[in-house]
C-alpha positions, 0 to 999 in steps of 0.5 A: 741630726737635731730634727726640730719636730723630733725634739718637740715630740720628745719634749711633749712626751717628757712633759706628759711623763712628768705630769703623770709621775711628778705633779700627778703623784701628789694628787694620786697620793692624796686620793689613795690616802682618802680611799684607804681611810674610807676602806678602813672606816667601812671595815670598822663599821662592819666590825661594829655591826658584827659585834652587835649581832654576834654573841661572844662565842660566835664572834670567837668561832668566826675569828678562828674560821677567818684564820684558816679560811678568810674567804669563807668567814667573809662570806658568812659575815656578808650573809649575817650582815644582809640578814641583819639589814633585812630585819631577819635577826631578832636576837644575837646570833649564837654559836649554835646558829652560826654552826648551822649556818656554816653547815648550810653554806658548806652543803651549798658550796661543797665541791666533789673532788675527782682524782685521776691517776695517770701512769707514765710508761717507762722506757723499758715497756716501750722496747717490746 
């Protein structure tokens, strides 16, 4: 029953699996740590830039929005950071300006809600 070719295939497959999970996991772990560190640094840099372009009240309002709708807050942050990088912001963004920006974004992304009512026929109606 011991086929040498089959045994050789098993050994190669076992070595592949060990390389993938064993030795490679150390390299993958280091790489993953480096990626997490780069992500953390990028987020810190982002928050630093936002603190420089937003007033305290605007930062507070954006933080409250992020609690409820994180994707919307992230989108507003992206818009503000792009504007700052292009030199379109001459002063810190006030709460009023942030509110107007939010209203503009809401108008652009407003979705119409459609409600459809489907009635189910009861068993008694089918007996007619």
